[in-house]
Structure formats: structure tokens, C-alpha cells
C-alpha positions as CSV (number, residue, x, y, z in Angstrom):
1,M,42.0,-21.1,8.5
2,G,39.9,-19.0,10.7
3,A,36.1,-18.7,10.8
4,H,34.6,-16.6,8.0
5,A,34.3,-13.0,9.2
6,P,30.9,-11.5,8.6
7,D,30.7,-9.5,5.4
8,R,30.6,-5.8,5.9
9,D,27.4,-5.7,3.9
10,D,25.9,-8.3,6.2
11,Q,26.9,-6.2,9.2
12,D,25.4,-3.1,7.7
13,L,22.2,-4.9,6.8
14,A,21.9,-6.3,10.4
15,G,22.3,-2.7,11.7
16,L,19.7,-1.4,9.3
17,A,17.3,-4.3,10.2
18,A,17.6,-3.4,13.9
19,T,16.8,0.2,13.2
20,A,14.0,-0.6,10.8
21,R,12.5,-3.1,13.3
22,A,12.6,-0.5,16.1
23,G,10.8,1.9,13.8
24,L,8.1,-0.6,13.0
25,V,7.6,-1.3,16.8
26,R,7.1,2.4,17.4
27,E,4.6,2.6,14.6
28,I,2.6,-0.3,15.9
29,E,2.7,1.2,19.4
30,A,1.3,4.5,18.1
31,S,-1.5,2.6,16.4
32,G,-2.7,1.2,19.8
33,A,-2.8,-2.3,18.3
34,W,-1.5,-4.1,21.4
35,A,-2.9,-1.6,24.0
36,D,-4.9,-4.5,25.6
37,D,-1.8,-6.8,25.9
38,P,1.4,-4.8,25.7
39,V,3.5,-8.0,26.2
40,W,3.4,-8.3,22.4
41,R,5.7,-5.3,22.0
42,E,8.7,-7.4,23.1
43,A,7.8,-10.2,20.5
44,F,7.7,-7.7,17.6
45,A,10.9,-6.1,18.8
46,A,12.7,-9.4,18.9
47,V,11.4,-11.4,15.8
48,P,13.2,-10.3,12.6
49,R,10.5,-10.0,10.0
50,H,13.0,-9.7,7.1
51,L,14.0,-13.3,7.6
52,F,10.4,-14.4,6.8
53,V,10.2,-12.4,3.6
54,P,13.5,-13.1,1.7
55,Y,11.6,-11.7,-1.3
56,Y,8.2,-10.1,-1.9
57,Y,6.4,-8.4,-4.8
58,I,5.4,-4.8,-5.2
59,G,2.7,-3.8,-7.7
60,V,3.8,-2.0,-10.8
61,V,2.1,-1.1,-14.0
62,G,1.2,-4.3,-15.7
63,G,1.9,-6.7,-12.8
64,Y,4.4,-7.2,-10.0
65,E,8.1,-6.5,-9.5
66,R,10.2,-8.7,-7.1
67,C,12.1,-7.2,-4.2
68,W,14.9,-9.6,-3.2
69,G,17.2,-9.7,-0.2
70,E,20.0,-11.4,-2.3
71,S,20.0,-8.8,-5.0
72,P,23.5,-7.9,-6.2
73,D,22.6,-4.3,-6.0
74,P,23.2,-2.9,-2.5
75,Q,20.5,-0.2,-2.9
76,A,18.0,-2.8,-4.0
77,R,18.8,-4.9,-0.9
78,E,18.3,-1.8,1.3
79,R,14.9,-1.1,-0.3
80,W,13.9,-4.7,0.3
81,L,14.9,-4.4,4.0
82,Y,13.0,-1.2,4.6
83,G,10.0,-2.6,2.8
84,A,10.1,-5.7,5.0
85,Y,9.6,-3.5,8.1
86,A,6.9,-1.3,6.6
87,D,3.6,-1.5,8.4
88,A,2.0,-2.9,5.3
89,P,1.0,-6.3,3.9
90,L,3.5,-7.9,1.6
91,A,2.7,-10.0,-1.5
92,T,4.8,-13.1,-1.1
93,R,3.5,-15.4,-3.7
94,V,2.2,-14.5,-7.2
95,R,1.0,-17.1,-9.7
96,D,0.2,-16.2,-13.3
97,G,0.1,-12.6,-12.4
98,E,-2.3,-13.1,-9.5
99,L,-1.6,-12.6,-5.8
100,V,-2.0,-16.0,-4.0
101,S,-0.3,-15.4,-0.7
102,S,0.8,-12.4,1.4
103,S,2.3,-11.5,4.8
104,S,-0.3,-9.5,6.8
105,Q,0.1,-5.9,7.9
106,P,2.1,-6.1,11.2
107,S,-0.3,-3.7,13.1
108,L,-3.3,-5.9,12.2
109,M,-1.3,-9.0,13.3
110,A,-0.5,-7.3,16.6
111,M,-4.2,-6.4,17.1
112,M,-5.3,-9.9,16.4
113,L,-2.7,-11.4,18.7
114,A,-3.7,-9.0,21.5
115,A,-7.3,-9.9,21.0
116,L,-6.5,-13.6,21.2
117,R,-5.6,-13.1,24.9
118,V,-2.8,-15.6,25.0
119,E,-1.7,-16.6,28.5
120,D,1.5,-18.3,29.6
121,G,1.4,-22.1,29.0
122,D,-1.4,-21.9,26.3
123,R,-1.4,-24.3,23.5
124,V,-2.1,-22.4,20.3
125,L,-3.1,-23.6,16.8
126,E,-2.6,-21.2,13.9
127,I,-4.6,-21.9,10.7
128,G,-2.6,-20.7,7.7
129,A,1.1,-20.8,8.1
130,G,2.0,-18.1,5.6
131,T,5.6,-17.0,5.9
132,G,5.9,-18.4,9.5
133,Y,6.2,-14.9,11.0
134,N,3.0,-15.1,13.1
135,A,4.0,-18.5,14.5
136,A,7.4,-17.1,15.4
137,L,5.7,-14.2,17.3
138,L,3.6,-16.8,19.2
139,A,6.5,-19.0,20.0
140,H,8.5,-16.0,21.2
141,R,5.6,-14.8,23.4
142,L,5.1,-18.3,24.9
143,G,8.8,-19.1,25.3
144,D,8.2,-22.6,24.2
145,D,8.1,-23.8,20.6
146,D,6.2,-27.0,21.4
147,L,3.1,-24.9,22.5
148,V,2.6,-23.6,19.0
149,T,1.3,-25.5,16.0
150,T,0.7,-24.0,12.5
151,V,-1.0,-25.7,9.6
152,D,-1.3,-25.0,5.9
153,L,-2.6,-27.0,3.0
154,E,0.3,-26.5,0.6
155,P,3.7,-28.3,1.2
156,E,5.5,-25.5,-0.6
157,I,4.2,-23.0,2.0
158,T,4.9,-25.2,5.0
159,E,8.4,-26.0,3.8
160,S,9.4,-22.4,3.3
161,A,7.7,-21.4,6.7
162,R,9.8,-24.1,8.4
163,Q,13.0,-22.8,6.8
164,H,12.2,-19.1,7.7
165,L,11.4,-20.2,11.3
166,A,14.6,-22.1,11.7
167,A,16.6,-19.2,10.3
168,A,15.1,-17.0,13.0
169,G,15.8,-19.6,15.7
170,Y,12.2,-20.9,16.2
171,H,10.9,-24.4,15.8
172,P,7.1,-24.6,16.4
173,V,5.4,-27.6,14.9
174,V,4.6,-27.0,11.2
175,V,1.9,-29.3,9.7
176,T,0.9,-29.8,6.1
177,G,-2.9,-30.4,6.0
178,D,-6.4,-29.0,5.7
179,G,-6.8,-26.2,8.3
180,A,-10.6,-26.8,8.5
181,R,-9.8,-30.2,10.1
182,G,-7.5,-28.7,12.7
183,V,-4.6,-30.8,13.9
184,P,-6.1,-33.5,16.2
185,V,-2.8,-35.1,17.1
186,R,-1.7,-31.8,18.7
187,A,-4.9,-31.1,20.6
188,P,-6.3,-29.9,22.9
189,F,-5.8,-26.2,22.2
190,D,-6.4,-23.2,24.4
191,R,-6.3,-20.8,21.5
192,I,-7.0,-21.0,17.7
193,I,-6.1,-18.2,15.4
194,A,-6.8,-18.2,11.7
195,T,-5.2,-16.0,9.0
196,C,-7.6,-16.9,6.2
197,T,-11.4,-16.2,6.0
198,L,-14.0,-18.9,6.4
199,P,-17.8,-18.9,5.7
200,S,-18.5,-20.6,9.1
201,V,-16.7,-22.1,12.1
202,P,-15.5,-25.7,11.5
203,R,-16.8,-28.2,14.2
204,A,-13.4,-29.8,14.2
205,W,-11.9,-26.7,15.8
206,L,-14.4,-26.9,18.7
207,D,-13.7,-30.6,19.1
208,Q,-10.0,-29.8,19.5
209,C,-10.5,-27.0,22.1
210,R,-10.4,-27.1,25.8
211,P,-13.5,-25.7,27.6
212,G,-13.0,-21.9,27.8
213,A,-10.7,-21.8,24.8
214,R,-10.8,-18.7,22.6
215,I,-11.0,-18.7,18.8
216,L,-10.2,-15.7,16.6
217,T,-11.0,-16.1,12.9
218,P,-11.7,-13.8,9.9
219,M,-15.3,-14.1,8.6
220,A,-17.1,-12.0,6.0
221,T,-14.8,-8.9,6.2
222,G,-14.4,-8.9,10.0
223,L,-12.7,-10.7,12.8
224,L,-14.8,-13.0,14.9
225,T,-13.8,-13.9,18.5
226,L,-15.5,-17.0,20.0
227,T,-15.4,-18.5,23.5
228,V,-15.8,-22.3,23.4
229,R,-18.0,-23.8,26.1
230,D,-17.5,-27.4,24.9
231,A,-17.2,-29.4,21.7
232,G,-20.7,-28.5,20.6
233,H,-21.1,-24.9,21.8
234,A,-19.3,-21.6,21.2
235,E,-20.4,-18.0,21.0
236,G,-18.9,-14.5,20.5
237,R,-18.8,-11.2,18.7
238,F,-16.9,-9.5,15.9
239,L,-14.2,-6.9,16.7
240,Y,-14.9,-3.4,15.4
241,T,-12.1,-3.5,12.8
242,P,-12.3,-4.4,9.1
243,A,-10.1,-7.3,7.9
244,Y,-9.6,-8.8,4.5
245,F,-8.0,-12.2,4.1
246,V,-7.8,-14.8,1.4
247,P,-10.3,-17.7,1.8
248,L,-9.1,-21.0,3.4
249,R,-8.0,-23.4,0.7
250,G,-9.0,-27.1,0.9
251,E,-12.1,-29.2,0.9
252,Y,-14.0,-26.8,3.2
253,R,-17.5,-25.8,2.0
254,T,-17.7,-22.9,-0.4
255,E,-19.6,-19.7,0.1
256,P,-22.9,-19.2,-1.8
257,E,-22.7,-17.1,-5.0
258,P,-23.3,-13.4,-4.4
259,A,-26.9,-12.4,-5.1
260,P,-27.7,-9.5,-7.5
261,L,-27.9,-6.1,-5.8
262,D,-31.0,-5.0,-7.6
263,G,-32.9,-2.3,-5.6
264,V,-30.0,-1.5,-3.3
265,P,-28.9,2.2,-3.5
266,R,-25.3,2.9,-4.6
267,R,-24.6,4.6,-1.3
268,A,-25.1,1.3,0.5
269,R,-23.4,-0.8,-2.2
270,D,-20.2,1.3,-1.7
271,H,-20.4,1.4,2.1
272,E,-17.9,-0.8,3.8
273,L,-20.2,-1.8,6.7
274,F,-23.0,-2.8,4.3
275,R,-20.6,-5.0,2.4
276,F,-19.7,-6.7,5.6
277,L,-23.4,-7.4,6.3
278,L,-23.9,-8.6,2.8
279,A,-21.0,-11.1,3.2
280,L,-22.3,-12.2,6.6
281,T,-25.8,-12.8,5.4
282,R,-25.0,-14.3,2.0
283,G,-27.4,-17.2,1.4
284,G,-29.4,-16.2,4.5
285,L,-30.8,-12.9,3.6
286,D,-31.8,-11.2,0.3
287,P,-29.6,-8.1,-0.4
288,R,-32.7,-5.9,-0.3
289,E,-33.7,-7.3,3.0
290,A,-30.2,-6.8,4.3
291,Y,-30.3,-3.2,3.1
292,D,-33.7,-2.5,4.9
293,L,-32.3,-4.0,8.1
294,W,-29.1,-1.9,7.8
295,E,-31.0,1.3,7.3
296,R,-33.5,0.5,10.1
297,E,-30.8,-0.3,12.6
298,G,-28.7,2.8,11.8
299,T,-25.8,1.3,9.8
300,P,-24.6,-0.9,12.7
301,G,-20.9,-1.5,13.3
302,R,-19.2,-4.9,13.2
303,E,-19.1,-5.1,17.0
304,R,-22.9,-5.4,17.2
305,Y,-22.8,-8.7,15.2
306,G,-21.9,-12.2,16.5
307,V,-22.0,-15.9,15.9
308,T,-23.4,-18.8,17.9
309,V,-22.6,-22.5,17.4
310,D,-25.1,-24.8,19.1
311,G,-24.8,-28.5,18.2
312,E,-25.5,-28.8,14.5
313,R,-26.8,-25.2,14.2
314,E,-24.6,-22.2,13.5
315,W,-26.0,-18.8,13.0
316,A,-25.0,-15.1,12.8
317,W,-26.9,-12.4,14.6
318,L,-27.3,-8.7,15.3
319,D,-27.2,-7.6,19.0
320,D,-28.8,-10.8,20.4
321,P,-28.3,-14.5,19.5
322,E,-31.9,-15.1,20.3
323,G,-33.2,-11.8,18.9
324,P,-35.2,-11.0,15.8
325,Y,-32.2,-10.6,13.5
326,T,-30.5,-14.0,12.9
327,W,-29.2,-15.8,9.8
328,P,-28.0,-19.4,9.3
329,L,-24.4,-19.7,8.3
330,P,-23.4,-22.2,5.6
331,G,-23.2,-25.7,7.1
């Protein structure tokens, strides 16, 4: 008996996937997301996102509806495929009606990867394996699976990420563990990228970095980029863009409870940049003090804020790490 010939539907789907992927690449290109490092264009053009989201959920009245690549309905499969290549986040895990995991918006991923400034030969640690798609993009860019490590707390997530990666032809090291502790057995790293938000920078990450390493992590509602001097020192600023990620799961310290917004005008409460400042100063500044600063400084953008790690101290700041506006981060 001869080898099984590809099903016509499979061939059609492969053609549609190639077309849809090319469309996504054009959309990301137009957004300017990888303008600083256009080498990422080739990675997004090559890595098949649909293999990392065999199903996902779309919001409907009263909850979520599953889109599935193995649906018996050809039209449903086609909708699933085009959805997989939309420049949008995709809900990948829903528990008791609540979203618990998602695949990030591709243009945001592209912007973060470009901001990471990956160079040939870099060893990269990703905190938050997700579907495995980001690890595949990194492995493709570096041309060497062994340079990429991705870690996630939940075995269910790491196992499915491993399967998705293998289906796409990539085999980076996938580790089940607490991302706040890094992966010491795979250190030292030249780059660390997180896809979940943290209240402060774990010292374990610095310990596992080479001098001069770069860290990119969501914090508050922004993206922080740090340059590591040594195991006890790092400093950097936020990128201009907003970013909303789920918190890191695990034993890591929790954020303080939000303080009441008494005395803060509604205009500020609803302003996205004020909400960023509130999240960054939670536990360090009273909301009214934060509002007074925000008004006095002319509603500063994210790129004016930064974070410094110096030994046991870690603090956020506006404009200058040694200036008048600094706040301790949760330690």
C-alpha cells in the first residue's frame, strides 16, 4: 500500500494558512512593530501560528464559544484558521467561564521581540510558555533550539506547548516551574522576556543573567526594559506602549490591594496613563498624591518612568532614578 495522500481539505487548509499568514505579516509590517529589528519579519512569515492554537475561544453573549481546527464543518475550520491569523489576542484557556490564558496579539509580540534586541548566539529565557508560539519565533530567529528556554508553572500548559512546538518543527527546552525563580540549570542568559506581569523584578533573574543582558517584562500596565550590570544591579525605562498581561502565577509576592480613589477626579480615574501610574505606585504612593504628581508633571507618558534594582533595594521613578519622584516596589 502506498503512503497516505494528503487529504484535499488538508491541502486547501495549508494554502489558506499560507495566504492568511502572509496577510498577518503585512499587517504587522504596516504597524511598524519590528521597525527597529526587521529580521523578525522572516520569523513571523515562517512560523505557522495556527499550529499553536488548535482551538481558541471567542466571546459570545453569556460566555465563550470554541473555534476548533478539527471541526467537522469545513466553514467552521476556515473561520478557525482565519481567526488564528488575525492580529488579535486569542483566548486559549477558559475555566469556569473565566479566561485564564491567551495567545498575545502578534503585533505586540513582534514589538516586544524587537525591543528585546536579540543577537545571534544569545541564550534566551522566556517566562510564561503560553501556547509555545513565542518560543518558536525565538528558536526560528536564533536558528538553534538549544538557545531558547521557556518556563511555565502549569504542567498542562508546558505539555501542550511542547506538543505545538514539535508539530511546527521546533524543540526549545520547555520547563515546568515557577518563572519567578528562573531556570538556573540553563543559565547564564543574555536575554529574558516575560509574557506575564509582575509587581517587581525577581532577583533570581539578575543572578541568571550575564553582565550586559537585557530583560523585558510587563509591569503595571507597561513594558519595562532593563539592562543588567551584574547580579545585584539593573536599570531601565518603560516603553511608550500600553500592555495588559495576566499576573505571574506561583509563589511570587502578591501586589498590595488597590487603595480607594477618594478625591481623585473621574477624568484621571478613567485616563489610561493615570491608571498606569496608580499601578506602578501601588503601596508606595497614596492615589491622591499620585494624582497631584500626574497633574503637576503634565500627564507623563510611560517612557518617562523607569526602575532601578540596586542590591536589596528596588524602586520605580519618574525621569531620574535619583530624582524627587521615586517609589519603592514590593520586595
